[in-house]
LOMAR-993163 format. One record per atom (N, C-alpha, C): atom name; x, y, z. Coordinates in nm, 2 decimals. Each point is the difference from the previous one (the first is absolute). Example, Ala and Ser with C-alpha at 12.3 -4.5 7.8 and 13.67 -1.06 7.14 Angstrom:
<recs>
atom/u/v/w
N/1.32/-0.57/0.78
CA/-0.09/0.12/0.00
C/0.09/0.12/0.00
N/-0.04/0.11/-0.07
CA/0.09/0.11/0.00
C/-0.08/0.11/0.08
</recs>
This chain:
<recs>
atom/u/v/w
N/10.41/15.25/5.80
CA/-0.13/-0.07/0.03
C/0.03/-0.08/0.13
N/-0.09/0.03/0.10
CA/0.02/-0.07/0.13
C/-0.04/-0.15/-0.02
N/0.07/-0.08/0.08
CA/-0.03/-0.14/0.00
C/-0.13/-0.03/0.06
N/-0.07/-0.10/-0.05
CA/-0.14/-0.03/0.07
C/0.02/-0.05/0.14
N/-0.09/0.04/0.09
CA/0.02/-0.04/0.14
C/-0.02/-0.15/0.01
N/0.08/-0.06/0.09
CA/0.00/-0.14/0.03
C/-0.12/-0.03/0.08
N/-0.07/-0.11/-0.04
CA/-0.12/-0.04/0.07
C/0.05/-0.11/0.10
N/-0.02/0.03/0.13
CA/0.03/-0.10/0.10
C/-0.13/-0.06/0.06
N/-0.01/-0.14/-0.01
CA/-0.12/-0.05/0.05
C/-0.01/0.00/0.15
N/-0.12/0.03/0.05
CA/-0.01/-0.01/0.14
C/-0.02/-0.14/0.05
N/-0.01/-0.02/0.13
CA/-0.01/-0.14/0.05
C/-0.13/-0.06/-0.05
N/-0.11/0.08/-0.01
CA/-0.13/-0.06/-0.05
C/0.01/-0.04/-0.14
N/0.08/0.07/-0.09
CA/0.01/-0.03/-0.14
C/0.11/-0.09/-0.03
N/0.09/-0.03/0.09
CA/0.12/-0.09/-0.03
C/-0.05/-0.14/-0.03
N/0.06/-0.06/-0.10
CA/-0.03/-0.13/-0.04
C/0.03/-0.10/0.11
N/-0.08/-0.10/0.03
CA/0.03/-0.09/0.11
C/0.12/-0.09/-0.04
N/0.07/-0.03/0.11
CA/0.12/-0.09/-0.02
C/-0.05/-0.14/-0.04
N/0.07/-0.06/-0.10
CA/-0.04/-0.13/-0.04
C/0.01/-0.10/0.12
N/-0.11/-0.08/0.01
CA/0.00/-0.10/0.11
C/0.05/-0.13/-0.05
N/0.11/-0.05/0.05
CA/0.05/-0.13/-0.05
C/-0.10/-0.12/0.04
N/0.00/-0.09/-0.09
CA/-0.09/-0.12/0.02
C/0.06/-0.08/0.11
N/-0.08/-0.03/0.10
CA/0.04/-0.08/0.11
C/-0.02/-0.14/-0.03
N/0.10/-0.09/0.01
CA/-0.02/-0.14/-0.02
C/-0.08/-0.06/0.12
N/-0.05/-0.12/-0.03
CA/-0.08/-0.07/0.10
C/0.09/-0.03/0.12
N/-0.05/0.01/0.13
CA/0.08/-0.03/0.11
C/0.05/-0.15/0.00
N/0.12/-0.02/0.05
CA/0.06/-0.13/0.00
C/-0.05/-0.08/0.12
N/-0.02/-0.13/-0.01
CA/-0.04/-0.07/0.12
C/0.11/-0.02/0.10
N/-0.04/-0.02/0.12
CA/0.09/-0.03/0.11
C/0.05/-0.14/-0.01
N/0.13/-0.02/0.01
CA/0.06/-0.14/-0.01
C/0.06/-0.03/0.14
N/-0.01/-0.12/0.04
CA/0.06/-0.04/0.13
C/0.07/-0.13/-0.02
N/0.11/-0.02/0.08
CA/0.07/-0.13/-0.01
C/-0.08/-0.10/0.08
N/0.04/-0.13/-0.02
CA/-0.08/-0.11/0.06
C/0.01/0.01/0.15
N/0.11/0.05/0.06
CA/0.01/0.01/0.15
C/-0.03/0.14/0.05
N/-0.04/0.09/-0.09
CA/-0.04/0.13/0.05
C/0.12/0.10/0.03
N/0.12/-0.04/-0.03
CA/0.11/0.09/0.03
C/0.02/0.11/-0.09
N/-0.04/-0.01/-0.12
CA/0.01/0.10/-0.10
C/-0.14/0.04/-0.05
N/-0.03/0.13/0.00
CA/-0.13/0.05/-0.05
C/0.03/0.11/-0.10
N/-0.05/-0.02/-0.12
CA/0.02/0.09/-0.12
C/-0.13/0.07/-0.03
N/-0.01/0.13/0.03
CA/-0.12/0.07/-0.03
C/0.02/0.09/-0.13
N/-0.09/0.08/-0.03
CA/0.01/0.08/-0.12
C/0.11/0.11/0.02
N/0.02/0.04/0.12
CA/0.10/0.12/0.02
C/0.11/-0.04/0.10
N/0.00/-0.12/0.06
CA/0.11/-0.02/0.09
C/0.03/-0.15/0.01
N/0.11/-0.03/0.06
CA/0.05/-0.13/0.03
C/0.03/-0.02/0.15
N/-0.06/-0.10/0.06
CA/0.02/-0.02/0.14
C/0.07/-0.14/0.02
N/0.11/0.00/0.07
CA/0.07/-0.12/0.03
C/0.02/-0.01/0.15
N/-0.05/-0.11/0.05
CA/0.01/-0.02/0.15
C/-0.05/0.12/0.08
N/-0.10/0.07/-0.04
CA/-0.05/0.11/0.07
C/0.06/0.13/-0.03
N/0.11/0.00/-0.08
CA/0.07/0.12/-0.04
C/-0.05/0.04/-0.14
N/-0.06/0.12/-0.01
CA/-0.06/0.05/-0.12
C/0.09/0.10/-0.07
N/0.00/-0.02/-0.14
CA/0.08/0.09/-0.08
C/-0.10/0.05/-0.11
N/0.01/0.13/-0.03
CA/-0.07/0.06/-0.11
C/0.08/-0.03/-0.13
N/-0.07/-0.02/-0.11
CA/0.07/-0.03/-0.13
C/0.08/0.11/-0.04
N/-0.03/0.13/0.03
CA/0.08/0.11/-0.04
C/0.13/0.01/0.07
N/0.01/-0.06/0.12
CA/0.13/0.00/0.07
C/0.09/-0.12/-0.03
N/-0.05/-0.09/-0.08
CA/0.08/-0.12/-0.04
C/0.05/0.02/-0.14
N/0.12/-0.07/-0.02
CA/0.06/0.00/-0.13
C/-0.03/-0.14/-0.06
N/0.02/-0.10/0.07
CA/-0.02/-0.14/-0.05
C/0.00/-0.09/0.12
N/-0.05/-0.13/-0.03
CA/0.00/-0.11/0.09
C/0.08/-0.11/-0.06
N/0.09/-0.07/0.07
CA/0.08/-0.10/-0.05
C/-0.01/-0.12/0.09
N/-0.01/-0.12/-0.06
CA/-0.01/-0.13/0.07
C/0.12/-0.08/-0.03
N/0.07/-0.06/0.10
CA/0.11/-0.08/-0.01
C/-0.01/-0.13/0.08
N/0.01/-0.12/-0.06
CA/0.00/-0.12/0.09
C/0.13/-0.01/0.07
N/0.00/-0.03/0.13
CA/0.12/-0.01/0.08
C/0.00/-0.14/0.06
N/0.11/-0.07/-0.02
CA/0.02/-0.13/0.06
C/0.08/0.01/0.12
N/-0.02/-0.09/0.09
CA/0.06/0.00/0.13
C/0.14/-0.07/-0.01
N/0.10/0.08/-0.01
CA/0.14/-0.05/-0.02
C/0.05/-0.08/0.12
N/-0.04/0.03/0.12
CA/0.04/-0.07/0.11
C/-0.04/-0.15/-0.01
N/-0.13/-0.02/-0.04
CA/-0.05/-0.14/-0.01
C/0.06/-0.07/-0.11
N/0.04/0.07/-0.11
CA/0.07/-0.07/-0.11
C/0.14/-0.05/0.05
N/0.07/0.09/0.08
CA/0.13/-0.03/0.05
C/-0.01/-0.12/0.10
N/-0.09/0.01/0.09
CA/-0.02/-0.11/0.10
C/-0.03/-0.13/-0.07
N/-0.09/0.00/-0.10
CA/-0.04/-0.12/-0.07
C/0.11/-0.06/-0.08
N/0.08/0.09/-0.07
CA/0.11/-0.05/-0.08
C/0.11/-0.06/0.09
N/0.03/0.07/0.11
CA/0.11/-0.05/0.09
C/-0.05/-0.13/0.07
N/-0.12/-0.01/0.03
CA/-0.05/-0.12/0.07
C/0.00/-0.12/-0.10
N/-0.04/0.03/-0.13
CA/0.01/-0.11/-0.10
C/0.14/-0.04/-0.02
N/0.09/0.10/-0.02
CA/0.14/-0.03/-0.03
C/0.06/-0.08/0.12
N/-0.02/0.05/0.12
CA/0.06/-0.06/0.12
C/-0.05/-0.15/0.02
N/-0.13/-0.02/-0.01
CA/-0.05/-0.14/0.01
C/0.05/-0.09/-0.11
N/0.00/0.05/-0.12
CA/0.05/-0.08/-0.12
C/0.15/-0.04/0.02
N/0.08/0.10/0.04
CA/0.14/-0.03/0.02
C/0.02/-0.10/0.12
N/-0.07/0.02/0.11
CA/0.01/-0.09/0.11
C/-0.05/-0.14/-0.04
N/-0.10/-0.01/-0.08
CA/-0.05/-0.14/-0.04
C/0.11/-0.06/-0.10
N/0.05/0.08/-0.09
CA/0.10/-0.06/-0.09
C/0.13/-0.03/0.07
N/0.03/0.06/0.11
CA/0.12/-0.03/0.07
C/-0.02/-0.11/0.10
N/-0.12/-0.06/0.00
CA/-0.04/-0.11/0.10
C/0.01/0.05/0.14
N/-0.03/0.13/0.03
CA/-0.01/0.05/0.13
C/-0.14/-0.02/0.06
N/-0.10/-0.01/-0.09
CA/-0.14/-0.02/0.03
C/-0.06/-0.12/-0.06
N/-0.09/-0.06/0.07
CA/-0.08/-0.11/-0.06
C/-0.10/0.05/-0.10
N/-0.08/-0.08/-0.06
CA/-0.09/0.04/-0.10
C/-0.12/0.08/0.05
N/-0.06/-0.05/0.11
CA/-0.12/0.07/0.05
C/0.03/0.14/0.05
N/0.11/0.02/0.08
CA/0.03/0.14/0.04
C/0.03/0.09/-0.12
N/0.07/-0.06/-0.10
CA/0.04/0.08/-0.11
C/-0.13/0.04/-0.08
N/-0.09/-0.09/-0.02
CA/-0.12/0.03/-0.07
C/-0.09/0.11/0.07
N/0.00/-0.01/0.13
CA/-0.07/0.10/0.08
C/0.06/0.14/-0.02
N/0.14/0.00/0.01
CA/0.07/0.13/-0.02
C/-0.02/0.05/-0.14
N/0.00/-0.08/-0.11
CA/-0.02/0.04/-0.13
C/-0.14/0.05/-0.02
N/-0.10/-0.06/0.06
CA/-0.14/0.05/-0.01
C/-0.01/0.13/0.07
N/0.06/0.02/0.11
CA/0.00/0.13/0.07
C/0.06/0.11/-0.08
N/0.11/-0.03/-0.07
CA/0.07/0.10/-0.09
C/-0.09/0.03/-0.11
N/-0.07/-0.10/-0.06
CA/-0.09/0.03/-0.11
C/-0.12/0.09/0.05
N/-0.05/-0.03/0.12
CA/-0.11/0.08/0.05
C/0.04/0.15/0.02
N/0.12/0.02/0.05
CA/0.05/0.13/0.02
C/0.02/0.08/-0.13
N/0.04/-0.07/-0.10
CA/0.01/0.06/-0.14
C/-0.14/0.04/-0.05
N/-0.09/-0.09/0.02
CA/-0.14/0.03/-0.05
C/-0.06/0.11/0.08
N/0.03/0.01/0.13
CA/-0.05/0.12/0.08
C/0.06/0.13/-0.05
N/0.13/-0.01/-0.03
CA/0.06/0.12/-0.05
C/-0.05/0.05/-0.14
N/-0.04/-0.10/-0.08
CA/-0.06/0.03/-0.13
C/-0.13/0.08/0.01
N/-0.07/-0.03/0.11
CA/-0.13/0.07/0.02
C/0.01/0.15/0.00
N/0.09/0.06/0.08
CA/0.03/0.14/0.00
C/-0.12/0.09/0.03
N/0.01/0.12/-0.05
CA/-0.10/0.10/0.02
C/0.00/0.10/-0.12
N/-0.08/0.09/-0.01
CA/-0.01/0.10/-0.11
C/0.02/0.14/0.06
N/0.10/0.07/-0.05
CA/0.02/0.14/0.05
C/-0.06/0.10/-0.09
N/-0.09/0.08/0.05
CA/-0.06/0.11/-0.07
C/0.07/0.13/0.03
N/0.05/0.06/-0.10
CA/0.08/0.13/0.02
C/-0.09/0.11/-0.06
N/-0.04/0.09/0.08
CA/-0.08/0.12/-0.04
C/0.09/0.12/-0.02
N/0.01/0.04/-0.12
CA/0.09/0.12/-0.03
C/-0.09/0.13/0.01
N/0.04/0.08/0.09
CA/-0.07/0.13/0.03
C/0.08/0.11/-0.06
N/-0.07/0.10/-0.06
CA/0.06/0.11/-0.06
C/0.08/0.08/0.10
N/0.13/0.02/-0.03
CA/0.09/0.08/0.09
C/0.03/-0.06/0.13
N/-0.04/-0.13/0.02
CA/0.03/-0.06/0.13
C/0.07/-0.13/-0.02
N/0.04/-0.06/0.11
CA/0.06/-0.13/0.00
C/-0.11/-0.11/-0.02
N/0.03/-0.11/-0.07
CA/-0.09/-0.10/-0.03
C/-0.04/-0.07/0.14
N/-0.13/-0.05/0.00
CA/-0.05/-0.07/0.12
C/-0.02/-0.14/-0.04
N/0.04/-0.10/0.09
CA/-0.01/-0.14/-0.03
C/-0.10/-0.07/0.09
N/-0.07/-0.10/-0.06
CA/-0.10/-0.08/0.07
C/0.03/-0.14/-0.04
N/-0.02/-0.10/0.09
CA/0.01/-0.14/-0.03
C/-0.14/-0.06/-0.01
N/-0.02/-0.07/-0.11
CA/-0.13/-0.05/-0.03
C/0.01/-0.15/-0.02
N/-0.07/-0.08/0.08
CA/0.02/-0.15/-0.02
C/-0.10/-0.05/-0.11
N/0.02/-0.12/-0.04
CA/-0.09/-0.07/-0.09
C/0.06/-0.01/-0.14
N/-0.09/-0.03/-0.09
CA/0.04/-0.03/-0.14
C/0.04/0.14/-0.07
N/0.10/-0.01/-0.09
CA/0.04/0.12/-0.07
C/-0.10/0.05/-0.10
N/-0.07/-0.08/-0.07
CA/-0.09/0.04/-0.10
C/-0.11/0.10/0.05
N/-0.06/-0.03/0.11
CA/-0.10/0.09/0.06
C/0.06/0.14/0.02
N/0.12/0.01/0.05
CA/0.06/0.13/0.03
C/0.04/0.07/-0.13
N/0.04/-0.08/-0.10
CA/0.04/0.06/-0.13
C/-0.12/0.07/-0.06
N/-0.12/-0.06/0.01
CA/-0.12/0.06/-0.06
C/-0.03/0.13/0.07
N/0.00/0.00/0.13
CA/-0.03/0.12/0.08
C/0.11/0.11/-0.03
N/0.12/-0.04/-0.01
CA/0.11/0.10/-0.03
C/-0.02/0.06/-0.14
N/-0.03/-0.08/-0.10
CA/-0.02/0.05/-0.13
C/-0.12/0.10/-0.01
N/-0.10/-0.04/0.07
CA/-0.12/0.09/0.01
C/0.03/0.13/0.07
N/0.08/-0.01/0.11
CA/0.04/0.12/0.08
C/0.08/0.09/-0.09
N/0.10/-0.05/-0.07
CA/0.08/0.08/-0.09
C/-0.08/0.07/-0.11
N/-0.10/-0.08/-0.05
CA/-0.09/0.06/-0.11
C/-0.08/0.12/0.06
N/-0.05/-0.02/0.12
CA/-0.08/0.11/0.06
C/0.09/0.12/0.04
N/0.12/-0.03/0.04
CA/0.09/0.11/0.04
C/0.03/0.08/-0.13
N/0.03/-0.06/-0.11
CA/0.02/0.07/-0.13
C/-0.12/0.08/-0.04
N/-0.12/-0.06/0.02
CA/-0.12/0.06/-0.04
C/-0.02/0.13/0.09
N/0.02/-0.01/0.13
CA/-0.02/0.12/0.08
C/0.10/0.11/-0.03
N/0.12/-0.04/-0.04
CA/0.10/0.11/-0.04
C/-0.04/0.06/-0.13
N/-0.05/-0.08/-0.09
CA/-0.04/0.05/-0.13
C/-0.12/0.09/0.01
N/-0.09/-0.03/0.09
CA/-0.12/0.09/0.02
C/0.04/0.13/0.07
N/0.09/-0.01/0.09
CA/0.05/0.12/0.07
C/0.08/0.09/-0.10
N/0.08/-0.06/-0.09
CA/0.07/0.08/-0.10
C/-0.10/0.06/-0.10
N/-0.10/-0.07/-0.04
CA/-0.10/0.06/-0.09
C/-0.08/0.11/0.06
N/-0.03/-0.01/0.13
CA/-0.07/0.11/0.07
C/0.09/0.12/0.01
N/0.13/-0.02/0.03
CA/0.09/0.11/0.01
C/0.02/0.07/-0.13
N/0.01/-0.08/-0.11
CA/0.02/0.06/-0.13
C/-0.13/0.07/-0.04
N/-0.12/-0.05/0.03
CA/-0.12/0.07/-0.03
C/-0.01/0.14/0.07
N/0.05/0.00/0.13
CA/0.00/0.13/0.07
C/0.10/0.10/-0.05
N/0.11/-0.05/-0.05
CA/0.10/0.09/-0.06
C/-0.04/0.05/-0.13
N/-0.08/-0.08/-0.08
CA/-0.05/0.05/-0.13
C/-0.12/0.08/0.01
N/-0.07/0.01/0.11
CA/-0.12/0.07/0.01
C/0.02/0.15/-0.02
N/-0.09/0.07/-0.07
CA/0.02/0.14/-0.02
C/-0.01/0.08/0.13
N/0.08/0.10/0.00
CA/0.00/0.08/0.12
C/-0.12/0.10/0.00
N/-0.06/0.02/0.12
CA/-0.12/0.09/0.01
C/0.04/0.14/0.04
N/0.13/0.02/0.01
CA/0.05/0.14/0.03
C/0.02/0.07/-0.13
N/-0.01/0.13/0.00
CA/0.02/0.08/-0.12
C/0.15/-0.01/-0.04
N/0.02/0.00/-0.13
CA/0.14/-0.01/-0.04
C/0.08/0.13/0.03
N/0.13/-0.01/0.01
CA/0.08/0.11/0.02
C/0.00/0.09/-0.12
N/0.04/0.12/0.02
CA/0.00/0.10/-0.11
C/0.11/-0.03/-0.11
N/0.07/-0.11/0.01
CA/0.09/-0.04/-0.10
C/0.14/0.04/0.04
N/0.02/0.06/0.12
CA/0.14/0.03/0.04
C/0.04/-0.11/0.10
N/0.13/-0.02/0.01
CA/0.05/-0.09/0.09
C/0.02/0.07/0.14
N/-0.02/-0.07/0.10
CA/0.02/0.06/0.13
C/0.15/0.04/0.02
N/0.02/0.11/0.06
CA/0.13/0.04/0.02
C/0.03/0.01/0.15
N/0.12/-0.02/0.03
CA/0.03/0.01/0.14
C/0.09/0.12/0.02
N/-0.03/0.08/0.10
CA/0.07/0.12/0.03
C/0.10/-0.04/0.11
N/0.13/-0.02/-0.05
CA/0.10/-0.04/0.10
C/0.08/0.12/0.04
</recs>
């Protein structure tokens, strides 16, 4: 008894591919000084734009200025030792100690280093001034959007791989190579 013929749907009869539900578009976020702009699909830092699909992650590190710490500490120590050894009078010693304290405070201010990790490339660094909290919020949102873009791309690729083929199936034999 012959096997029943296989029914191959034509393109007109083929079931439509499932359409994934698109989430609402994300709002555009900007830093206070306008250096960082975070859109629904990209991240722009100082005019350099990156697509979320080319990024792996964004990392923020506060950096203190070590030179100013060293200058402040040496100034404080030098004027304190000179005052205690009676090499300086009170007024010059106090001016020197105040200068050392100001140098230490200036070094404490520092900057924030934004490290952008790109897929398959070396990380890119940007210096961002200001308070750390503002940049931490933008960095967290950028990482969330990067993960979301990668998840959406992976879901779209998986959907395309799982889609039924519109070509007729093979006769059941494996392709052979004539070597």
